[in-house]
N, C-alpha and C positions, 0 to 999 in steps of 0.2 A: 504494500497501502503507499511504501514511504517513495518506493521507486518510482512508485506510479505521478503522486501527487508532483514530487521532486521533477518531474521530466516536462510534466505538466506543467509547470512556471520555471521552464527552461525554453531556452531559445532553440529551434524556432517553434517548437509548439504554442507556445504562449501568445507570439502575434497570432495565429487562428484560436485561441482559447476566448481570446479578449473579443474577436469580430460574435464568436459563436454566441456568448453570453447574451451583445443585446443582438442576435439575429433572435434566440430564446425569447428576448423581453419582446420583440417588437411581436413573434408568433400569439407570445400572451396576453399583447393587445389585440390581437384581429380574433382570437377566441373571446373575450369580453365587447368589441364591437366597437372600439376606440378608433379601429382603422383596417384597413382594403388591404387583404393580399396584393392587390395591384396597384397601390398607391406611387407604386415609381415606374407604373410601364409609362408614363407620358414623361419621364426624366432620364432614363438607360436606354438605351436599347443592345440589346444581347446577340441582336443576331449577325453581326460581322463575327465575332468568335464563337459562329456556331451552336450558341445557344437559346436561337429567338423559339417563337412558338409555343411559351408556358408562357404563365407571369412572369416577373422579372422576382417578384421575391421569394419565387419556387427555388427557379435555377443558380440564382444566389447563394440559399443556405442547404441549398445540397452540394454545392460546393466547396462552402466553408465547413463542412459537418465531414464532406470526405478527404480534405486540405489537412484540420485539423486530427483527424483522424490514423488518415496517412505521416505526418509532420511527427504526431505524440507517438508512434510506432519507430518513424525512423530514428526518433531521439531515444527510445528504450534502448536501441538496439546498439548506438551508437555509445553512449553511456557501458556497456556492456564490454562494449574492445577495450583492447591494449592497444590506443594511440594515445597519439602526444597530443600538447593539449593546443600545439598549435593543429594538427593535419586535424586535430577534431575536432577547432575552431573553422575550418574551408570544408569539410564535411559535411557540419551542420548548415551553412548555404547552400551546400548542394541540396542534402535535405528539403530544404526550405522548397527551393526553385522544382524540385523534383516531384516532393508530393503535391504544390500546384499544379503541376503540371498532370498528372493522374489523377485530378481529382476533376480537372477539366475535359481529361478523354476519360472519364469514369459519369459525368453530370451530361455532357454530348451526347454519350447511347442512351441515356436512359431517358433525353429529352426526345431524341430522332423514333426513341419505341413511342413513347404517349404522348406527342405531340396532336394526335389525332382525337384525345380524350379534352383538348386546350382548343375548340374551332374560332379562328381568325373570327371578329366583328367585321362585320362591313364599315368602310368608310363611311363620315357622315354626308346623308347629299344634302342639297339644296331643296330637292323634293322630298324631303323630311317635311318642310314647313309646312308645305300645301297640306290648308285643313287647319291651322293654326289660327289663333285665336289670334292679332296682334294689337299693336298700338300705333296709332299717328303719331310719328314724331316733327313732321312741317307741316307749316301753318295751313296747309291744303292739302287734296292731293286729284292732279287730271291725271290726264291721258298719258302725256308728257312729263312730270313731275311728281315725285314722294317720296317720302322714307317709312318705315314703319320697325317697330322695335318686337320682337319675337322670341318668345323664351322657347330653348329646346331643351332635349329629354335631359340631359344633364343635368339642367338647372342653369348653364351658363346662356344669355343675353347675347341677340345677332340683331343691328340696324343692318336691314336688307331694302332694295330700292322697291319701289311699287306705282301700281298704275292702274290708274280708274278708266274703265269704259266709259266711252261713249255715250248717247243714248242711242245712236244709231250705230254702234256700233259693224267693220269690215268683216268679211267671211275668213281675212286670215286670223282677226280678233277673238278670240274663245268668249263663246256665251258665260255668262254670271248671274247671279241673282238679279242683273237691273243695274240703269241709270237714272233711274229715281225715287234711288233710297237716302235715307239720309247724308246730310255732307260728311262728307272725311278733314274733320278740320286736326289741328294739332291735342292730341289729352283724349282721340277720339279711339271709339275699339272702333275694331275690323274682322272680318276673316277673307284668307289668304284662298283664293280657291281653284288658282292655276301661276302654272310659273313659265312664260317663256325665254325659252335657251337660249335664244338669238339674241333679244334685248338684256336679260340678266336677270330679270324681274320679274314679280309678283303682280298678277291684276286682282286686285280688292276690290271687295264691297264691306260696302256697312254693316255693323254685325250687332245685335240687340239681345244681352245675353237673358234678359227678359222674354223671350220668343227662342227659346231651347230650351226642347223637351226633355231636356235630358235622357241619361241614358235608361230608366226606367221606364219613360215614354213607351 
């Protein structure tokens, strides 16, 4: 037991041991709901190193666990060998690099096998906003000008270009709820009912929440 503890707090195992403590604390926060397992997915990209396809927290956690176990095993074997202090220091650095390399290989193999259990989410599209309620952010909305604020599924807001159909829409303009609705002015509520890919704007109509029958209608 003393030999294990001595190796765990010795170089190089202590480096991965400290990282392991951080990882354990992180997953405890995930268990109590204080953090999400995908918290770092938007900050780190593990694809270039062959660890993409699963949440970053998962791949990094496995990497640290394997690296800690490898460095601990290497440290124990190194302490049992009859080598001088200078040689042991050089071999300790080799254990550090070797354990990290072996851990990377093991995690890459696991990620390749279990990647199918973590299907990639489709990239966000502007078409996701069609059917959403928005808030007008310009003085008015016409057939050539207008902006509105819409809330995406993840709770973030986006400022989008909007246009309102004229009383007699041309054949190229999509039909909507009508042009005789209440005027769309700043602070008013509108409904995004179509998207024009060529013009990169949404067609919008006035929207009254009081007229919405709701999901139970």
